[in-house]
Backbone and ligand atoms as CSV (ligand in chain L), in Angstrom:
chain,resi,resn,atom,element,x,y,z
A,1,MET,N,N,15.226,-4.839,13.476
A,1,MET,CA,C,13.892,-4.579,12.966
A,1,MET,C,C,13.920,-4.615,11.440
A,2,ARG,N,N,13.010,-5.350,10.849
A,2,ARG,CA,C,13.045,-5.539,9.398
A,2,ARG,C,C,11.823,-4.937,8.719
A,3,ASP,N,N,11.953,-4.698,7.431
A,3,ASP,CA,C,10.801,-4.293,6.633
A,3,ASP,C,C,10.694,-5.250,5.445
A,4,ALA,N,N,9.725,-4.991,4.584
A,4,ALA,CA,C,9.463,-5.909,3.478
A,4,ALA,C,C,10.708,-6.123,2.619
A,5,VAL,N,N,11.482,-5.051,2.421
A,5,VAL,CA,C,12.635,-5.149,1.530
A,5,VAL,C,C,13.812,-5.836,2.218
A,6,THR,N,N,14.140,-5.397,3.414
A,6,THR,CA,C,15.312,-5.989,4.079
A,6,THR,C,C,15.089,-7.464,4.404
A,7,SER,N,N,13.861,-7.845,4.746
A,7,SER,CA,C,13.654,-9.255,5.091
A,7,SER,C,C,13.771,-10.126,3.832
A,8,LEU,N,N,13.322,-9.587,2.713
A,8,LEU,CA,C,13.438,-10.351,1.464
A,8,LEU,C,C,14.915,-10.498,1.058
A,9,ILE,N,N,15.639,-9.403,1.139
A,9,ILE,CA,C,17.060,-9.449,0.778
A,9,ILE,C,C,17.799,-10.428,1.690
A,10,GLU,N,N,17.469,-10.385,2.971
A,10,GLU,CA,C,18.141,-11.286,3.899
A,10,GLU,C,C,17.909,-12.741,3.517
A,11,ASN,N,N,16.650,-13.075,3.187
A,11,ASN,CA,C,16.336,-14.458,2.802
A,11,ASN,C,C,17.099,-14.904,1.560
A,12,TYR,N,N,17.216,-14.019,0.595
A,12,TYR,CA,C,17.929,-14.394,-0.632
A,12,TYR,C,C,19.428,-14.443,-0.406
A,13,ASP,N,N,19.919,-13.545,0.412
A,13,ASP,CA,C,21.359,-13.518,0.661
A,13,ASP,C,C,21.818,-14.784,1.381
A,14,ILE,N,N,20.997,-15.264,2.301
A,14,ILE,CA,C,21.345,-16.489,3.019
A,14,ILE,C,C,21.593,-17.625,2.032
A,15,LYS,N,N,20.771,-17.663,0.973
A,15,LYS,CA,C,20.913,-18.726,-0.029
A,15,LYS,C,C,21.868,-18.339,-1.147
A,16,GLY,N,N,22.417,-17.134,-1.108
A,16,GLY,CA,C,23.325,-16.680,-2.154
A,16,GLY,C,C,22.663,-16.602,-3.513
A,17,ARG,N,N,21.399,-16.249,-3.518
A,17,ARG,CA,C,20.666,-16.231,-4.799
A,17,ARG,C,C,20.305,-14.821,-5.241
A,18,TYR,N,N,20.246,-14.651,-6.555
A,18,TYR,CA,C,19.708,-13.408,-7.105
A,18,TYR,C,C,18.209,-13.376,-6.842
A,19,LEU,N,N,17.642,-12.180,-6.874
A,19,LEU,CA,C,16.197,-12.043,-6.711
A,19,LEU,C,C,15.500,-12.685,-7.916
A,20,ASP,N,N,14.643,-13.645,-7.638
A,20,ASP,CA,C,13.960,-14.333,-8.731
A,20,ASP,C,C,12.586,-13.703,-8.968
A,21,ARG,N,N,11.823,-14.359,-9.797
A,21,ARG,CA,C,10.525,-13.818,-10.168
A,21,ARG,C,C,9.611,-13.601,-8.947
A,22,ASP,N,N,9.579,-14.585,-8.041
A,22,ASP,CA,C,8.755,-14.453,-6.830
A,22,ASP,C,C,9.163,-13.230,-6.021
A,23,ALA,N,N,10.486,-13.068,-5.883
A,23,ALA,CA,C,10.988,-11.937,-5.105
A,23,ALA,C,C,10.576,-10.624,-5.759
A,24,LEU,N,N,10.727,-10.576,-7.071
A,24,LEU,CA,C,10.397,-9.329,-7.765
A,24,LEU,C,C,8.901,-9.049,-7.703
A,25,ASP,N,N,8.093,-10.102,-7.797
A,25,ASP,CA,C,6.638,-9.917,-7.662
A,25,ASP,C,C,6.288,-9.365,-6.290
A,26,SER,N,N,6.937,-9.920,-5.290
A,26,SER,CA,C,6.600,-9.475,-3.945
A,26,SER,C,C,7.078,-8.037,-3.707
A,27,LEU,N,N,8.233,-7.684,-4.260
A,27,LEU,CA,C,8.698,-6.298,-4.163
A,27,LEU,C,C,7.750,-5.361,-4.903
A,28,ARG,N,N,7.326,-5.785,-6.086
A,28,ARG,CA,C,6.437,-4.941,-6.884
A,28,ARG,C,C,5.146,-4.680,-6.123
A,29,SER,N,N,4.623,-5.723,-5.497
A,29,SER,CA,C,3.359,-5.523,-4.801
A,29,SER,C,C,3.543,-4.609,-3.583
A,30,TYR,N,N,4.698,-4.714,-2.934
A,30,TYR,CA,C,4.977,-3.804,-1.816
A,30,TYR,C,C,5.072,-2.356,-2.305
A,31,PHE,N,N,5.821,-2.138,-3.370
A,31,PHE,CA,C,5.977,-0.763,-3.860
A,31,PHE,C,C,4.672,-0.233,-4.456
A,32,ASP,N,N,3.918,-1.110,-5.109
A,32,ASP,CA,C,2.628,-0.669,-5.665
A,32,ASP,C,C,1.685,-0.180,-4.572
A,33,SER,N,N,1.751,-0.811,-3.407
A,33,SER,CA,C,0.848,-0.414,-2.330
A,33,SER,C,C,1.476,0.674,-1.452
A,34,GLY,N,N,2.700,1.097,-1.802
A,34,GLY,CA,C,3.444,2.010,-0.928
A,34,GLY,C,C,2.735,3.307,-0.626
A,35,MET,N,N,2.223,3.964,-1.672
A,35,MET,CA,C,1.576,5.253,-1.443
A,35,MET,C,C,0.337,5.091,-0.577
A,36,ALA,N,N,-0.432,4.036,-0.836
A,36,ALA,CA,C,-1.638,3.805,-0.033
A,36,ALA,C,C,-1.279,3.515,1.430
A,37,ARG,N,N,-0.188,2.820,1.647
A,37,ARG,CA,C,0.259,2.556,3.027
A,37,ARG,C,C,0.579,3.864,3.745
A,38,VAL,N,N,1.311,4.727,3.057
A,38,VAL,CA,C,1.688,6.011,3.660
A,38,VAL,C,C,0.441,6.863,3.914
A,39,GLN,N,N,-0.476,6.860,2.948
A,39,GLN,CA,C,-1.699,7.656,3.130
A,39,GLN,C,C,-2.549,7.124,4.277
A,40,ALA,N,N,-2.625,5.797,4.392
A,40,ALA,CA,C,-3.387,5.205,5.494
A,40,ALA,C,C,-2.743,5.582,6.827
A,41,ALA,N,N,-1.412,5.525,6.883
A,41,ALA,CA,C,-0.719,5.903,8.122
A,41,ALA,C,C,-1.002,7.357,8.449
A,42,ALA,N,N,-1.055,8.211,7.442
A,42,ALA,CA,C,-1.329,9.630,7.670
A,42,ALA,C,C,-2.733,9.831,8.246
A,43,VAL,N,N,-3.699,9.079,7.731
A,43,VAL,CA,C,-5.067,9.180,8.255
A,43,VAL,C,C,-5.085,8.755,9.724
A,44,ILE,N,N,-4.408,7.662,10.028
A,44,ILE,CA,C,-4.381,7.176,11.410
A,44,ILE,C,C,-3.699,8.209,12.315
A,45,ASN,N,N,-2.550,8.707,11.889
A,45,ASN,CA,C,-1.816,9.682,12.709
A,45,ASN,C,C,-2.673,10.897,13.037
A,46,ALA,N,N,-3.411,11.365,12.041
A,46,ALA,CA,C,-4.206,12.576,12.230
A,46,ALA,C,C,-5.386,12.341,13.166
A,47,ASN,N,N,-5.785,11.076,13.326
A,47,ASN,CA,C,-6.994,10.785,14.112
A,47,ASN,C,C,-6.744,9.838,15.280
A,48,ALA,N,N,-5.484,9.647,15.640
A,48,ALA,CA,C,-5.141,8.584,16.590
A,48,ALA,C,C,-5.897,8.721,17.914
A,49,ALA,N,N,-5.883,9.917,18.489
A,49,ALA,CA,C,-6.524,10.080,19.802
A,49,ALA,C,C,-8.008,9.727,19.712
A,50,GLY,N,N,-8.661,10.179,18.659
A,50,GLY,CA,C,-10.079,9.896,18.474
A,50,GLY,C,C,-10.347,8.424,18.239
A,51,ILE,N,N,-9.480,7.780,17.497
A,51,ILE,CA,C,-9.654,6.349,17.216
A,51,ILE,C,C,-9.577,5.547,18.518
A,52,VAL,N,N,-8.569,5.865,19.334
A,52,VAL,CA,C,-8.389,5.144,20.602
A,52,VAL,C,C,-9.584,5.379,21.524
A,53,LYS,N,N,-10.021,6.633,21.594
A,53,LYS,CA,C,-11.121,6.967,22.484
A,53,LYS,C,C,-12.396,6.235,22.059
A,54,GLN,N,N,-12.682,6.301,20.776
A,54,GLN,CA,C,-13.882,5.664,20.234
A,54,GLN,C,C,-13.834,4.148,20.418
A,55,ALA,N,N,-12.660,3.564,20.198
A,55,ALA,CA,C,-12.513,2.119,20.356
A,55,ALA,C,C,-12.735,1.725,21.813
A,56,GLY,N,N,-12.208,2.537,22.727
A,56,GLY,CA,C,-12.397,2.271,24.153
A,56,GLY,C,C,-13.881,2.303,24.511
A,57,LEU,N,N,-14.584,3.321,24.016
A,57,LEU,CA,C,-16.014,3.432,24.323
A,57,LEU,C,C,-16.778,2.216,23.794
A,58,ARG,N,N,-16.454,1.811,22.570
A,58,ARG,CA,C,-17.140,0.639,21.998
A,58,ARG,C,C,-16.827,-0.631,22.781
A,59,LEU,N,N,-15.560,-0.750,23.177
A,59,LEU,CA,C,-15.152,-1.947,23.927
A,59,LEU,C,C,-15.890,-2.017,25.263
A,60,PHE,N,N,-15.928,-0.900,25.983
A,60,PHE,CA,C,-16.567,-0.907,27.303
A,60,PHE,C,C,-18.082,-0.968,27.188
A,61,ASP,N,N,-18.598,-0.571,26.042
A,61,ASP,CA,C,-20.015,-0.709,25.789
A,61,ASP,C,C,-20.355,-2.198,25.567
A,62,GLU,N,N,-19.473,-2.873,24.862
A,62,GLU,CA,C,-19.676,-4.308,24.601
A,62,GLU,C,C,-19.420,-5.156,25.838
A,63,LEU,N,N,-18.409,-4.755,26.619
A,63,LEU,CA,C,-17.978,-5.547,27.776
A,63,LEU,C,C,-17.938,-4.669,29.025
A,64,PRO,N,N,-19.119,-4.224,29.496
A,64,PRO,CA,C,-19.147,-3.243,30.606
A,64,PRO,C,C,-18.544,-3.785,31.897
A,65,GLU,N,N,-18.464,-5.116,32.028
A,65,GLU,CA,C,-17.898,-5.671,33.266
A,65,GLU,C,C,-16.437,-5.273,33.452
A,66,LEU,N,N,-15.760,-4.901,32.340
A,66,LEU,CA,C,-14.343,-4.506,32.459
A,66,LEU,C,C,-14.174,-3.278,33.341
A,67,ILE,N,N,-15.161,-2.371,33.311
A,67,ILE,CA,C,-14.998,-1.110,34.061
A,67,ILE,C,C,-15.874,-1.069,35.315
A,68,ARG,N,N,-16.438,-2.220,35.660
A,68,ARG,CA,C,-17.176,-2.314,36.928
A,68,ARG,C,C,-16.224,-2.795,38.012
A,69,PRO,N,N,-16.568,-2.546,39.277
A,69,PRO,CA,C,-15.689,-3.033,40.354
A,69,PRO,C,C,-15.341,-4.505,40.122
A,70,GLY,N,N,-14.059,-4.809,40.238
A,70,GLY,CA,C,-13.595,-6.170,39.983
A,70,GLY,C,C,-13.105,-6.344,38.558
A,71,GLY,N,N,-13.479,-5.428,37.668
A,71,GLY,CA,C,-13.004,-5.498,36.276
A,71,GLY,C,C,-11.569,-5.006,36.190
A,72,ASN,N,N,-10.841,-5.488,35.192
A,72,ASN,CA,C,-9.418,-5.133,35.115
A,72,ASN,C,C,-9.200,-3.662,34.745
A,73,ALA,N,N,-10.172,-3.042,34.075
A,73,ALA,CA,C,-10.006,-1.632,33.686
A,73,ALA,C,C,-10.753,-0.698,34.647
A,74,TYR,N,N,-11.186,-1.257,35.804
A,74,TYR,CA,C,-11.869,-0.455,36.828
A,74,TYR,C,C,-10.833,0.369,37.590
A,75,THR,N,N,-11.190,1.556,37.954
A,75,THR,CA,C,-10.388,2.654,38.538
A,75,THR,C,C,-9.782,3.466,37.388
A,76,THR,N,N,-9.649,4.743,37.637
A,76,THR,CA,C,-9.158,5.666,36.605
A,76,THR,C,C,-7.779,5.262,36.127
A,77,ARG,N,N,-6.948,4.794,37.048
A,77,ARG,CA,C,-5.585,4.449,36.666
A,77,ARG,C,C,-5.576,3.299,35.661
A,78,ARG,N,N,-6.362,2.267,35.964
A,78,ARG,CA,C,-6.351,1.114,35.054
A,78,ARG,C,C,-7.097,1.395,33.757
A,79,TYR,N,N,-8.135,2.202,33.835
A,79,TYR,CA,C,-8.840,2.627,32.624
A,79,TYR,C,C,-7.840,3.336,31.702
A,80,ALA,N,N,-7.050,4.240,32.298
A,80,ALA,CA,C,-6.068,4.992,31.506
A,80,ALA,C,C,-4.992,4.057,30.952
A,81,ALA,N,N,-4.581,3.067,31.756
A,81,ALA,CA,C,-3.561,2.112,31.287
A,81,ALA,C,C,-4.092,1.314,30.101
A,82,CYS,N,N,-5.370,0.987,30.148
A,82,CYS,CA,C,-5.976,0.219,29.062
A,82,CYS,C,C,-5.974,1.038,27.771
A,83,LEU,N,N,-6.399,2.297,27.864
A,83,LEU,CA,C,-6.402,3.143,26.659
A,83,LEU,C,C,-4.981,3.401,26.169
A,84,ARG,N,N,-4.062,3.524,27.097
A,84,ARG,CA,C,-2.659,3.704,26.692
A,84,ARG,C,C,-2.171,2.477,25.920
A,85,ASP,N,N,-2.536,1.291,26.383
A,85,ASP,CA,C,-2.163,0.071,25.654
A,85,ASP,C,C,-2.765,0.092,24.240
A,86,MET,N,N,-4.014,0.491,24.146
A,86,MET,CA,C,-4.664,0.557,22.823
A,86,MET,C,C,-3.898,1.523,21.920
A,87,ASP,N,N,-3.458,2.625,22.512
A,87,ASP,CA,C,-2.688,3.606,21.739
A,87,ASP,C,C,-1.364,3.000,21.261
A,88,TYR,N,N,-0.721,2.188,22.116
A,88,TYR,CA,C,0.500,1.478,21.684
A,88,TYR,C,C,0.199,0.597,20.472
A,89,TYR,N,N,-0.885,-0.169,20.574
A,89,TYR,CA,C,-1.204,-1.091,19.475
A,89,TYR,C,C,-1.438,-0.331,18.179
A,90,LEU,N,N,-2.103,0.799,18.290
A,90,LEU,CA,C,-2.402,1.574,17.090
A,90,LEU,C,C,-1.123,2.164,16.491
A,91,ARG,N,N,-0.295,2.730,17.356
A,91,ARG,CA,C,0.930,3.367,16.850
A,91,ARG,C,C,1.849,2.338,16.200
A,92,TYR,N,N,2.027,1.190,16.866
A,92,TYR,CA,C,2.905,0.177,16.273
A,92,TYR,C,C,2.287,-0.434,15.018
A,93,ALA,N,N,0.962,-0.469,14.953
A,93,ALA,CA,C,0.319,-0.951,13.718
A,93,ALA,C,C,0.694,-0.050,12.548
A,94,THR,N,N,0.795,1.261,12.791
A,94,THR,CA,C,1.157,2.160,11.687
A,94,THR,C,C,2.603,1.922,11.257
A,95,TYR,N,N,3.475,1.609,12.194
A,95,TYR,CA,C,4.865,1.301,11.813
A,95,TYR,C,C,4.899,0.053,10.920
A,96,ALA,N,N,4.172,-0.983,11.362
A,96,ALA,CA,C,4.171,-2.239,10.606
A,96,ALA,C,C,3.532,-2.045,9.228
A,97,LEU,N,N,2.540,-1.174,9.195
A,97,LEU,CA,C,1.850,-0.864,7.945
A,97,LEU,C,C,2.816,-0.272,6.925
A,98,VAL,N,N,3.600,0.683,7.378
A,98,VAL,CA,C,4.532,1.354,6.495
A,98,VAL,C,C,5.693,0.415,6.140
A,99,ALA,N,N,6.130,-0.386,7.097
A,99,ALA,CA,C,7.248,-1.310,6.862
A,99,ALA,C,C,6.832,-2.484,5.979
A,100,GLY,N,N,5.537,-2.757,5.913
A,100,GLY,CA,C,5.086,-3.929,5.170
A,100,GLY,C,C,5.581,-5.215,5.804
A,101,ASN,N,N,5.743,-5.188,7.121
A,101,ASN,CA,C,6.349,-6.321,7.833
A,101,ASN,C,C,5.923,-6.258,9.301
A,102,THR,N,N,5.719,-7.430,9.899
A,102,THR,CA,C,5.250,-7.450,11.287
A,102,THR,C,C,6.387,-7.602,12.297
A,103,ASP,N,N,7.602,-7.588,11.805
A,103,ASP,CA,C,8.747,-7.791,12.687
A,103,ASP,C,C,8.776,-6.798,13.855
A,104,VAL,N,N,8.443,-5.547,13.569
A,104,VAL,CA,C,8.465,-4.522,14.617
A,104,VAL,C,C,7.467,-4.866,15.732
A,105,LEU,N,N,6.399,-5.558,15.388
A,105,LEU,CA,C,5.407,-5.930,16.394
A,105,LEU,C,C,5.964,-7.007,17.317
A,106,ASP,N,N,6.660,-7.978,16.721
A,106,ASP,CA,C,7.278,-9.022,17.546
A,106,ASP,C,C,8.282,-8.396,18.509
A,107,GLU,N,N,9.118,-7.541,17.927
A,107,GLU,CA,C,10.253,-7.023,18.681
A,107,GLU,C,C,9.854,-6.025,19.770
A,108,ARG,N,N,8.929,-5.138,19.443
A,108,ARG,CA,C,8.646,-4.023,20.343
A,108,ARG,C,C,7.358,-4.156,21.144
A,109,VAL,N,N,6.450,-4.997,20.687
A,109,VAL,CA,C,5.139,-5.031,21.336
A,109,VAL,C,C,4.840,-6.377,21.976
A,110,LEU,N,N,5.012,-7.445,21.218
A,110,LEU,CA,C,4.471,-8.731,21.650
A,110,LEU,C,C,5.399,-9.505,22.570
A,111,GLN,N,N,6.669,-9.204,22.474
A,111,GLN,CA,C,7.635,-9.954,23.274
A,111,GLN,C,C,7.365,-9.784,24.774
A,112,GLY,N,N,7.065,-10.871,25.440
A,112,GLY,CA,C,6.847,-10.837,26.884
A,112,GLY,C,C,5.503,-10.281,27.319
A,113,LEU,N,N,4.694,-9.882,26.341
A,113,LEU,CA,C,3.441,-9.210,26.687
A,113,LEU,C,C,2.446,-10.138,27.389
A,114,ARG,N,N,2.344,-11.344,26.889
A,114,ARG,CA,C,1.390,-12.282,27.512
A,114,ARG,C,C,1.734,-12.519,28.977
A,115,GLU,N,N,3.025,-12.642,29.252
A,115,GLU,CA,C,3.461,-12.876,30.630
A,115,GLU,C,C,3.082,-11.678,31.505
A,116,THR,N,N,3.339,-10.470,30.989
A,116,THR,CA,C,2.967,-9.264,31.730
A,116,THR,C,C,1.468,-9.231,31.978
A,117,TYR,N,N,0.706,-9.486,30.926
A,117,TYR,CA,C,-0.749,-9.449,31.063
A,117,TYR,C,C,-1.226,-10.516,32.054
A,118,ASN,N,N,-0.665,-11.708,31.942
A,118,ASN,CA,C,-1.087,-12.764,32.861
A,118,ASN,C,C,-0.768,-12.391,34.302
A,119,SER,N,N,0.400,-11.784,34.506
A,119,SER,CA,C,0.785,-11.478,35.881
A,119,SER,C,C,-0.075,-10.363,36.468
A,120,LEU,N,N,-0.663,-9.517,35.600
A,120,LEU,CA,C,-1.513,-8.424,36.101
A,120,LEU,C,C,-3.001,-8.725,35.907
A,121,SER,N,N,-3.295,-9.963,35.492
A,121,SER,CA,C,-4.677,-10.368,35.211
A,121,SER,C,C,-5.364,-9.482,34.181
A,122,VAL,N,N,-4.583,-8.944,33.246
A,122,VAL,CA,C,-5.205,-8.217,32.137
A,122,VAL,C,C,-5.791,-9.266,31.190
A,123,PRO,N,N,-7.101,-9.238,30.948
A,123,PRO,CA,C,-7.701,-10.311,30.149
A,123,PRO,C,C,-7.341,-10.177,28.672
A,124,ILE,N,N,-6.897,-11.291,28.095
A,124,ILE,CA,C,-6.397,-11.275,26.711
A,124,ILE,C,C,-7.550,-11.165,25.708
A,125,GLY,N,N,-8.602,-11.936,25.922
A,125,GLY,CA,C,-9.729,-11.930,24.971
A,125,GLY,C,C,-10.266,-10.522,24.724
A,126,PRO,N,N,-10.604,-9.797,25.790
A,126,PRO,CA,C,-11.091,-8.425,25.597
A,126,PRO,C,C,-10.052,-7.490,24.973
A,127,THR,N,N,-8.772,-7.732,25.246
A,127,THR,CA,C,-7.737,-6.912,24.611
A,127,THR,C,C,-7.736,-7.154,23.104
A,128,VAL,N,N,-7.829,-8.427,22.734
A,128,VAL,CA,C,-7.908,-8.785,21.315
A,128,VAL,C,C,-9.135,-8.110,20.685
A,129,ARG,N,N,-10.238,-8.134,21.394
A,129,ARG,CA,C,-11.460,-7.490,20.896
A,129,ARG,C,C,-11.216,-5.983,20.688
A,130,GLY,N,N,-10.494,-5.367,21.618
A,130,GLY,CA,C,-10.178,-3.942,21.485
A,130,GLY,C,C,-9.361,-3.659,20.229
A,131,ILE,N,N,-8.426,-4.536,19.932
A,131,ILE,CA,C,-7.596,-4.354,18.731
A,131,ILE,C,C,-8.459,-4.523,17.474
A,132,GLN,N,N,-9.388,-5.483,17.536
A,132,GLN,CA,C,-10.279,-5.677,16.381
A,132,GLN,C,C,-11.169,-4.460,16.153
A,133,ILE,N,N,-11.655,-3.895,17.244
A,133,ILE,CA,C,-12.510,-2.707,17.109
A,133,ILE,C,C,-11.698,-1.554,16.498
A,134,MET,N,N,-10.439,-1.409,16.928
A,134,MET,CA,C,-9.610,-0.355,16.333
A,134,MET,C,C,-9.425,-0.584,14.844
A,135,LYS,N,N,-9.233,-1.842,14.478
A,135,LYS,CA,C,-9.084,-2.156,13.052
A,135,LYS,C,C,-10.332,-1.721,12.281
A,136,GLU,N,N,-11.498,-2.016,12.842
A,136,GLU,CA,C,-12.739,-1.642,12.162
A,136,GLU,C,C,-12.827,-0.122,11.995
A,137,ILE,N,N,-12.510,0.608,13.057
A,137,ILE,CA,C,-12.592,2.071,12.997
A,137,ILE,C,C,-11.577,2.620,11.985
A,138,VAL,N,N,-10.369,2.075,12.020
A,138,VAL,CA,C,-9.325,2.515,11.093
A,138,VAL,C,C,-9.776,2.290,9.648
A,139,LYS,N,N,-10.347,1.127,9.384
A,139,LYS,CA,C,-10.775,0.841,8.015
A,139,LYS,C,C,-11.873,1.802,7.569
A,140,GLU,N,N,-12.798,2.101,8.474
A,140,GLU,CA,C,-13.848,3.069,8.144
A,140,GLU,C,C,-13.231,4.426,7.805
A,141,GLN,N,N,-12.301,4.865,8.654
A,141,GLN,CA,C,-11.761,6.213,8.473
A,141,GLN,C,C,-10.866,6.312,7.239
A,142,VAL,N,N,-10.093,5.271,6.995
A,142,VAL,CA,C,-9.213,5.276,5.828
A,142,VAL,C,C,-10.062,5.268,4.545
A,143,ALA,N,N,-11.123,4.463,4.552
A,143,ALA,CA,C,-12.017,4.435,3.382
A,143,ALA,C,C,-12.695,5.792,3.203
A,144,ALA,N,N,-13.132,6.384,4.324
A,144,ALA,CA,C,-13.807,7.685,4.254
A,144,ALA,C,C,-12.877,8.771,3.719
A,145,ALA,N,N,-11.566,8.600,3.936
A,145,ALA,CA,C,-10.596,9.575,3.438
A,145,ALA,C,C,-10.274,9.332,1.962
A,146,GLY,N,N,-10.910,8.325,1.377
A,146,GLY,CA,C,-10.732,8.069,-0.042
A,146,GLY,C,C,-9.455,7.322,-0.382
A,147,VAL,N,N,-8.824,6.727,0.638
A,147,VAL,CA,C,-7.610,5.955,0.372
A,147,VAL,C,C,-8.013,4.531,0.010
A,148,ASP,N,N,-7.475,4.045,-1.084
A,148,ASP,CA,C,-7.811,2.706,-1.545
A,148,ASP,C,C,-6.962,1.691,-0.791
A,149,ALA,N,N,-7.479,1.255,0.340
A,149,ALA,CA,C,-6.683,0.382,1.194
A,149,ALA,C,C,-7.029,-1.070,0.937
A,150,GLY,N,N,-6.027,-1.876,0.732
A,150,GLY,CA,C,-6.251,-3.295,0.511
A,150,GLY,C,C,-6.141,-4.070,1.805
A,151,ASN,N,N,-5.873,-5.331,1.676
A,151,ASN,CA,C,-5.740,-6.199,2.840
A,151,ASN,C,C,-4.608,-5.800,3.756
A,152,PHE,N,N,-3.662,-5.042,3.212
A,152,PHE,CA,C,-2.502,-4.691,4.025
A,152,PHE,C,C,-2.895,-3.934,5.287
A,153,LEU,N,N,-4.057,-3.300,5.244
A,153,LEU,CA,C,-4.513,-2.558,6.415
A,153,LEU,C,C,-4.880,-3.503,7.565
A,154,ASP,N,N,-5.380,-4.673,7.224
A,154,ASP,CA,C,-5.759,-5.653,8.259
A,154,ASP,C,C,-4.547,-6.313,8.904
A,155,THR,N,N,-3.491,-6.475,8.111
A,155,THR,CA,C,-2.400,-7.365,8.513
A,155,THR,C,C,-1.829,-7.098,9.905
A,156,PRO,N,N,-1.419,-5.859,10.236
A,156,PRO,CA,C,-0.803,-5.681,11.559
A,156,PRO,C,C,-1.777,-5.951,12.716
A,157,PHE,N,N,-3.034,-5.555,12.534
A,157,PHE,CA,C,-4.029,-5.766,13.593
A,157,PHE,C,C,-4.303,-7.267,13.756
A,158,ASP,N,N,-4.505,-7.948,12.618
A,158,ASP,CA,C,-4.765,-9.388,12.678
A,158,ASP,C,C,-3.578,-10.125,13.291
A,159,TYR,N,N,-2.394,-9.657,12.948
A,159,TYR,CA,C,-1.200,-10.326,13.474
A,159,TYR,C,C,-1.133,-10.197,14.999
A,160,MET,N,N,-1.359,-8.991,15.508
A,160,MET,CA,C,-1.319,-8.810,16.968
A,160,MET,C,C,-2.398,-9.650,17.648
A,161,CYS,N,N,-3.596,-9.672,17.068
A,161,CYS,CA,C,-4.680,-10.461,17.656
A,161,CYS,C,C,-4.313,-11.932,17.689
A,162,ARG,N,N,-3.751,-12.414,16.574
A,162,ARG,CA,C,-3.419,-13.829,16.489
A,162,ARG,C,C,-2.320,-14.194,17.480
A,163,GLU,N,N,-1.276,-13.389,17.493
A,163,GLU,CA,C,-0.131,-13.699,18.353
A,163,GLU,C,C,-0.492,-13.577,19.834
A,164,LEU,N,N,-1.276,-12.575,20.146
A,164,LEU,CA,C,-1.649,-12.366,21.540
A,164,LEU,C,C,-2.676,-13.400,21.976
A,165,GLY,N,N,-3.587,-13.731,21.082
A,165,GLY,CA,C,-4.707,-14.574,21.455
A,165,GLY,C,C,-4.452,-16.060,21.338
A,166,GLU,N,N,-3.382,-16.402,20.641
A,166,GLU,CA,C,-3.195,-17.790,20.251
A,166,GLU,C,C,-3.101,-18.757,21.427
A,167,LYS,N,N,-2.127,-18.508,22.302
A,167,LYS,CA,C,-1.795,-19.519,23.298
A,167,LYS,C,C,-2.603,-19.363,24.597
A,168,ASN,N,N,-2.892,-20.448,25.204
A,168,ASN,CA,C,-3.645,-20.560,26.458
A,168,ASN,C,C,-4.623,-19.419,26.739
A,169,LEU,N,N,-5.517,-19.204,25.763
A,169,LEU,CA,C,-6.538,-18.173,25.941
A,169,LEU,C,C,-7.618,-18.683,26.890
L,1,LIG,C1,C,4.811,-0.689,23.459
L,1,LIG,C2,C,4.676,-2.029,24.033
L,1,LIG,C3,C,4.015,-2.081,25.393
L,1,LIG,C4,C,2.821,-2.679,25.710
L,1,LIG,C5,C,1.904,-3.356,24.779
L,1,LIG,C6,C,2.635,-2.515,27.127
L,1,LIG,C7,C,1.573,-3.041,27.863
L,1,LIG,C8,C,1.377,-3.019,29.281
L,1,LIG,N1,N,0.140,-2.902,29.833
L,1,LIG,C9,C,0.238,-2.901,31.175
L,1,LIG,C10,C,-0.809,-2.757,32.107
L,1,LIG,C11,C,-2.198,-2.695,31.868
L,1,LIG,N2,N,-2.869,-2.965,30.711
L,1,LIG,C12,C,-4.231,-2.844,30.897
L,1,LIG,C13,C,-5.147,-3.075,29.801
L,1,LIG,C14,C,-6.456,-3.533,29.775
L,1,LIG,N3,N,-7.208,-3.954,30.828
L,1,LIG,C15,C,-8.438,-4.350,30.410
L,1,LIG,O1,O,-9.325,-4.784,31.123
L,1,LIG,C16,C,-8.592,-4.164,28.951
L,1,LIG,C17,C,-9.093,-5.422,28.281
L,1,LIG,C18,C,-7.216,-3.742,28.508
L,1,LIG,C19,C,-7.237,-2.515,27.573
L,1,LIG,C20,C,-7.759,-2.880,26.202
L,1,LIG,C21,C,-4.441,-2.454,32.231
L,1,LIG,C22,C,-5.765,-2.159,32.914
L,1,LIG,C23,C,-3.170,-2.372,32.865
L,1,LIG,C24,C,-2.861,-2.022,34.307
L,1,LIG,C25,C,-2.999,-3.278,35.142
L,1,LIG,C26,C,-2.598,-3.041,36.577
L,1,LIG,O2,O,-1.620,-2.324,36.833
L,1,LIG,O3,O,-3.278,-3.597,37.426
L,1,LIG,C27,C,1.627,-3.057,31.517
L,1,LIG,C28,C,2.162,-3.129,32.927
L,1,LIG,C29,C,2.931,-1.895,33.315
L,1,LIG,C30,C,2.120,-0.645,33.223
L,1,LIG,O4,O,1.021,-0.560,33.811
L,1,LIG,O5,O,2.548,0.265,32.515
L,1,LIG,C31,C,2.313,-3.150,30.335
L,1,LIG,C32,C,3.809,-3.378,30.202
L,1,LIG,N4,N,3.686,-1.805,27.618
L,1,LIG,C33,C,4.553,-1.533,26.600
L,1,LIG,O6,O,5.633,-0.877,26.692
């Protein structure tokens, strides 16, 4: 599992090069955003259950067929599994946020996920929509907490949506 610093060092070490201007710029931008990343993660941690619940309500409000008979999130068990998945996405997003790197998402979340979802007929499009809704809620809450969050807040959510949604949607 890599973060912004270890992945950069690895790339330079492979080439046997000292850190050049680009490397130092990228490190500076990571460290400059460091406190805001930690503060954003703190806001998410403090509100995680509420964020997941609210995102679920918005998702099922937008796509009510998911929780109707025949829908993939129909029955209490599957409804709970869906919210649990959303909670996974949120928690791993905070790890990636702090790491400044999406490697943890590849390794711990996305690997094999499409196959699992396909085999259980979990619809990918609505899952992607759920992740987007969480991103929107997170951005609202982080802004409301007065944390100056830049694009880095979008990155883990956008990455999961892209990777999950990309192929044979
Ligand atoms: C930390 C990494 C990780 C992830 C991501 C993960 C996902 C994951 N979601 C699953 C199921 C599921 N996932 C959903 C999710 C949904 N259904 C919908 O209609 C919605 C669109 C969506 C919620 C947004 C549902 C309903 C199931 C249960 C499907 C079933 O058993 O029929 C399963 C099958 C096994 C199980 O039920 O626990 C896995 C492995 N597990 C992991 O360990």
